[in-house]
N, C-alpha and C positions, 0 to 999 in steps of 0.2 A: 504494499499499499504506499503510495507516495506520501511524503511528509509535507508539512507546511510550517512556516515561521513568519515572524512579524518584526518590523522596525518601529521603534518609538523615538521621540526626541524629548529632552527635558522641558517642562513647562516654563513659560516666562512670567507668569503672574498667577494669582490665587485662583482666578476663574478657570484658567487653562489647566491648573493642577487638579481642580475638581473634576473637570471634564476627562482628563487623562485617567484618573483613578476609576471613574465609571467605565471608561473603555477598557482599562486593564482587567476589570472583573470579567467582562465578556470575552476578551481575548484569551485569558487564562482558561476560562471554562471550555473553550473550543478544543484544547488539547494540543498546543503547538509543540514542535520539536524544541524551539527556543524562541526567546524574544530579545532582540538586540536593542541597545540604547546608544544613541549617538553621543559624541563627545566633541566639544568645540575646539578649534585650533588653539594651541598654546594654553590650554586649560581654561578656556573662557566659560565652560559650563561644568567644571570639575565636580563641585559640590552637588549641584542639581542632578548630574548624571549618576553619581554614586548613590544618591538617595533613591532615584528611580530603580537603579540596578538592585538595590537591597530590597525594595518592594517586590520586584520581579522574582528575585532569588527565593524569597519566602514562599513562593507559590509554584514556580516552574524554573526551567533552566534559563539563565541570563547570559547574554553576550555583550561584552564591553567594547566600544570602538576606541581605537588609539590611533594617533597620527604622528608623523615625524616633524610637524611644523613647529619651529621656534623653541624646541626643547633640547637641553644638553643631554648627553648620555647618562649622567647621573640623575638628572630630573626624570628622564624617562624610566630608568630602572626603578627609581623610588615610587613612581606612580604605578608601574606594573606590580611591584611588591604590595602596594596598598590594595590594589584590586584583588590580588591573590589572597592576601591576609583576610579580606572581607568575604572570601568564599567563591569569587569569580574564577572560573576555570576555562571560560571560552572567550575569545577575543576576535575582533575584526581589525586587522592591521592594515592601515592605509598610509600612503605617502602624504596625502593631504593637499589641499588647494592653497594658493597664496591668500593671505589675509586681505581683506578689503583695504585698498590704498597702497598695495605693494607696487612699486614702480617696475616697469618692464626691464627685465634682466637683474633685478634686485634679488639677492638671496633671501629665501624665506624659510629654509630648512634649518634644523639644528645640527647636532653632531651626527644624526642618523640621515643618510642620504637616500634611502629607498625603503619601500615596505619590506623587502627581503631582509634588510638589516634589522628592522624592527621585529620581524618574526624570530630571527636568531636571538635577539636580546630577550624576548619573552621566554624562550626555551632556556636560555642561560640563567635568567633570574629564578625560574622555577627549579632548575637543577641545584642552584646554590641554596635556595630556600629549603628544599626538601631533597637532600642528597640521596636518601634511600628511606624505606620504611621496613618495618618488621611485621611478620605475621606468624601466628601460632602454627606449629607443626601437628597435624591431626595424629592422634594416638600417642603423642609424647608430651605429657603434661609439663608445662613450663618451658618447653623448647621453643626457640624462635628461628625463623629463617628470613633472609633478606627478600623483600618483595619489590615489585616495580612501584615507583612512586606515581602519584596521581598524574595522569596524562592531561595535557591542556589541548583544547581544540583552537586552532588558529586559522581563521578565514581571511581571505584577501579578496580584493576587488578584481573583476574581469570586465572587459569592454567589448561586447559583440560587434559594435561598429567602430572600434578603435578608440584609444585614449586621445584626448584633444592634443596632447603634446607628443604623440607618437608619429613616427615617420611612415610606418607601414604595418600591415597585419603581421608580418614576420617578426617585427620588433615587439608587438604586443604579445605574440605567442612565446617568444624568447623570454620575455619579462615574466610571464605567468609560469613558465618552466623554472625560472630561477627562484621564484617565490616558493614553489613546491619543493625544490631542491634545499631551500633554506629551512624547511620544516612546516610549511603551510599544509593543511590537510583538508581544506574546504575553500571553494571560491563562490562568490556571490556577485552576480552581474549588476552593472548599472542598468537603469531603465532602458527599455527599447520598446518599439511600437509595432514591429513586424516579427512574427514568430520565426519566419525563415532566417532572419538575421541571427537569432539565437541558435537555431538548429545547425546552421552552416558553421557558426563559430565553434560549437562543440565538436562537430566533425573535424574541423581544422585543428583544434586543440588535441584531440585524441590522436590524430595522425602525427602531431608534433611530439607526442610522448607524455602529455599531461594525463594523469590518472585519477587525480582527486575529483570529488563531486563538484559540479558547476551548477549551482542553483540559479534559476532565472528570477531576476528581480522585477516585480510588477507592481504598478500603482494604478488604481482606478482614478482616471483623470476626470474631475467632476465639473469643469468649467473651462471656457476658452482662456481666461486669464491665467489659470493654473497651468494649462498646457504651454502657453507662451513662457511662463516662468520656468517650467522644467526644461524647456528647450534652451533657454538662456543659460541655465546653470550647468547643463550637461553638454552643450554643443551638439546634441542630436539633431538630425534633420527633422524639420517640422512635418508631422504627418498630416498632410492637407485633407485627406478623406475624413479623418477623425475631427479635425478642426471644423470642416464644413458641417458635419453632423451635429457637433456641439452648438455651432452658431445658428443652426436651423431651429433649434429649440428655444421657445420664448420664455420658459420658466426654469428656475434652478432645479425643480423636480425633474423636468424633461432632460436637462443636461446631465443630471446625476444618473438617470437611467441609461443614457447613451454611454457614459463613461464606464459604468459597471458592466454593461453588455460588451463593450470593447475589451475589457479586462477579462471577462469570462471567455470570450473567443480566443484571446491571446493565451490564457492559461490552459484551455482545453487543447490547443494546438501544440504547445510546447510539452504538454504531458504525453503526447504521442511519441516523443523521443525517449532516449534511454535514461534521462535524468529524473530520479525519483523525488520530485518536490517542487514547491513554489516558495519564494520569499516575497512577502507582501509589505510594501512600504505603506504604512497606515495613515500618515499625516495626523496621527493621534486620534483617528476616528475608527470605531469598530464596525459600524454598520456596513459601510461599502465593502471592506475586505471580507467580512463574513458572508455577504451576499455573493461575492466572487467565489468563495470556497463552496458555498452551496451550489452555485451554478456549474462548477466544474466537477461536482460530485465528491469533494473531499470532506464535506460536512453534511450531516443530516439536515433535512429541510426544516425540522422543528427547532433546531438549535438557534438561540438568539444571543 
């Protein structure tokens, strides 16, 4: 049975926090594989991210986002240890985007220059923190033997239509291979609007030697303004057919229905491939993503 997972971001005010907590109840009740929580560049949402992560961890598996932006090696190691000490064992390691206001050509990274280096650091901090564990030997009271330490799950980003700063699909595939070689064991894609783009990318990645799961990232786009904003942030090509359908609807309810239906069609098509799961960007709203899961058959119709 394919899995599903969700992404949340830290609330910015009390009203948003109340709405997030309500959505979290519904998302957890649906039984996700994990729920990831975004983390602002250079620690801009550190406290809020950790608070949301702790709420998620008390109820289901949580995944923390980390970036290379603006942090020293020591600061990054300290943050990773803080997450590990709080019980987080799943991470999404990202290179990160330049902070707003960064001049062209200006360096915005810290001591870590790539997501692959961040992946290696997470493994290193966990190894230093827990060199080994002991377990009882069955049948020999009091006897102990060395056991494997707790494994961490480290996801990385993947880009079906190419990273904005990449020169070619070959460079993107080489980068993904390097992340897996560094210790990544899961990939999650950036948003895309055509299932063929994702399916083709997975085929290319497999041919290049990538073996880890590549989860498709999908978001129900509920308005023309949100679609334009997503395209602006991701440098994806504007899906004109979806835009026309959204603009043809005169009400928010109609636009919402169009966006959910598009995400259902997208999810259904990618699930015909070999990748067992969907990763849903929630925009901190539970109703649209749960409707998508019901539409693709991953959630019972009566689940709310």
